C-alpha positions in Angstrom: 61.8 89.5 112.9 63.0 92.7 114.6 66.2 94.4 113.5 67.8 93.7 116.8 67.1 90.0 116.8 68.2 89.8 113.1 71.5 91.5 113.9 72.1 89.2 116.8 71.4 86.2 114.6 73.8 87.5 112.0 76.6 87.8 114.7 76.0 84.3 115.9 76.1 82.9 112.3 79.3 84.9 111.6 80.9 83.5 114.8 80.0 79.9 113.9 80.8 80.0 110.2 83.5 82.7 109.9 86.3 80.1 109.2 84.3 78.7 106.2 83.5 82.1 104.5 85.9 83.2 101.8 86.0 86.0 99.3 88.2 87.1 96.5 91.3 89.0 97.7 90.4 91.8 95.3 87.1 92.5 97.0 87.3 95.5 99.3 83.8 95.9 100.7 82.3 94.0 103.6 85.6 92.8 104.9 87.5 93.4 108.1 90.4 95.9 107.7 89.4 96.8 104.2 87.2 99.4 102.6 86.8 102.3 100.2 90.2 103.9 101.0 92.0 100.7 100.1 90.1 100.4 96.8 90.9 104.0 95.9 94.6 103.5 96.8 94.7 100.5 94.6 93.0 102.3 91.7 95.4 105.2 92.0 98.5 103.0 92.0 97.3 100.9 89.0 96.5 104.1 87.1 99.9 105.6 87.9 101.6 102.4 86.7 99.8 102.1 83.4 100.2 105.9 82.6 103.9 105.6 83.4 104.2 102.7 81.0 102.3 104.5 78.3 99.2 102.5 78.5 95.6 103.6 78.4 93.2 103.5 81.3 89.4 103.0 80.9 87.2 103.2 84.0 83.5 102.9 84.6 81.9 103.8 87.9 78.4 102.6 88.7 76.3 103.8 91.7 74.2 100.7 92.3 72.5 102.2 95.3 70.1 104.1 93.0 68.8 100.8 91.6 67.3 100.0 95.0 65.4 103.2 95.5 62.3 101.9 93.8 62.1 98.4 95.4 58.9 97.9 97.4 60.0 96.2 100.6 56.6 96.0 102.4 54.4 94.3 99.7 51.8 91.8 100.6 51.7 89.0 98.1 
């Protein structure tokens, strides 16, 4: 399937099923009107709150994009 046809198919599916698709309110990616800036703002506000209250903050950041560098997409089985 060509990328153009696949993208058109995705838009049709989204239009038909959009009312039935739900995600967690804390998910920032792949949602309308939400993104990295919103996630960073939330992280900053939560960090400020816990530091102000004398709590400790532990963070882990993972770059999952590197995990997909080695995947063979055009393999004949």
